[in-house]
N, C-alpha and C positions, 0 to 999 in steps of 0.2 A: 829385712833386716833377719838376723837373730831372733832367736824366741830368749827374752829376758824376763827377768823379774825384777820392777822398776820402786823399790821402797823409798815412802816419805816421809819426811822427820823435819821437827819446826816447831817453833813456839805455839800456844794457843793464837789465834788471829791472823797466824804469820801467813795464810792464802793456801795453805797444803790442802788441803782437801781440793779447792775451786782449781787448781793446778792437775794437782793429781786426776781428777774426773775426767778434765781435758783432757791429759796425756792417754788415758783410757784411748777415751773416745777416736784421736787421732789414730794411736797405736791400733786401732780395733783387736782390744782384747779386754779381758776380765778385769774388774775392779771391784775390790774388799777393802772397808776399813775395819779399823779395829774400834773408833767411834763408833760408827752404826751396829760391833757386835753388840759393844759394854750399853748401847742405847736399847738395843732390845732382848736382852740380859736384865735392865733393868723394868722394860717393860714385863715381861716372865713375873719378875719377883713384885710385881705391883709397888714400885718404887719408884717415884717420884726422881725425872733425870736430871733434878739440877744437876750444876758443875760438880758440888764436894761430894754428892753419891755416887756420881759415875768412877768420882776418883775412887772415893772406897771402893766400889764394885772390881775398878781396874786392879785396885790392888790386892785385889781375893783374889782375883782371877790371877793371878803373877805368880802367889804360892805354885800354880805347876803350869810354868811356861811354856812348857814343851805342847800341853794337853791345850792349851791355849791359843798359843798361835797352831793348831791342826784344828780347831774350833773353826777359829776365824778365817781360814784357809776353806775349811770345808765348806763353809757360806757362800761361798761363788762359786763359777760352773768354770773353775781350774780344772786342768788336768795337767801332767807331766810333758815335760817338750813345748810348751806352750808358755806363752807371756802374761804377763799378770802385772797389776798396779797395786802396790798395797798403801795404803794411805793412814799416816797416824802411826809411826813407830814410836815408843816412847819411851824405851829403855835395852841397853846394851844387850841380855841377855834374850830379848824378844828378835832381835838381831842377829844374835846368833845363832835361834830356836830357824828361824824362817828362813837361815843360808841352808843349813842341815838339810828342814823339810824339802826347799825347792831345788837340792842338789842331785842332780851336777849343771844344773844352768849358771846363767851368768849374773850375777845378782850386782845393781848397783841402784845403792842409798844414795839419795839426791836430801840434803837437810835445804829448808825456804828459810831464808831470813828473813826478815824485812824492818822497814826502820820503826822505829818503838812506839813514835807518833801517828804512823799508819795503822798499828796494829793495835794499839789501843783505840783509835775509831771506830775500828774494827767492834773488838770488843764492847765499848759502848755501844754501838749499834746492835748489838746482841743481848742489851738490855744488864748490861756488869757496870757495876759502879769500878770506879780504880779503886776501893779498896780491897773491895771484892776481885779483882783480877791478880793484885798485890799477896792477898793472901793464898787464892789458888796459882801461884809462883811458886809459893814457900812447899808444897807439897809434894811428895816423893816423886809425884809419875812427872813431874815434870824437871828433877835435877837431872838427870842423863841427856837431857833435849839441850837446855842450854850445853853442855860442856862436851860430854863423854861422845855423844853422836854428830856432834860439831866437827868433831875433829875424827871423828870417822867414818865424814860424807866422802861419797867418790867425787861426787859435784855436788858444788853449794850454787844453789840462785837464789836471786834475787824477788820478791814479787812487788818491789816496787812501782816495776815498771806497767806497762801494761799487760795483762795474762797472756795473749795472742802472742807476745814477745818472749817471756817466759817461756810459755811453751817451746816458740821454735828454738828457744835459747836451747833448751834442754832434750828438743831432737835433736838439734844441730847434733851437740856436745856426743852424745850417744850414739850417733851412724859414726862420727869419728872414730870413740873407742871402739864401736864395731868393725872400723875398717882397717883400722890400727893392729888388728889380731895377726 
């Protein structure tokens, strides 16, 4: 396949990290995660990596989105002209920056959707109460994910099916797009 950048977006608990890691493994390319970067930033600042603290840190990093995106990508082993899987795109502005940074590579935005009951179960298994989850959903970091990024997605994949089936569906769609050039 032609080298491509595959960016993943989706609500918290949708399965995007699980699927994006699997795609990076199957596509044999570097993986980078905005969530991992923000968690590392919290650690450097000696801040407890609670969801609310991570949202605050991420919001601060968004003051300079291009710089933020460059630092996240630099935390991977990616080089221009190679494929890359990017997990955790939460803002349209980040998507725009990533497309510029990775240009001229083809960039595919994949939005992961999940049944709300399944997603709630995943969040509960992470130790979040339903009230906490609802509060976190109101934060600005979640707003673009729910509407704008979903509308901008090149592909929408459901994570309600077994993860290997979702990965196969995604890879098949990417191959179809690659062949259609």
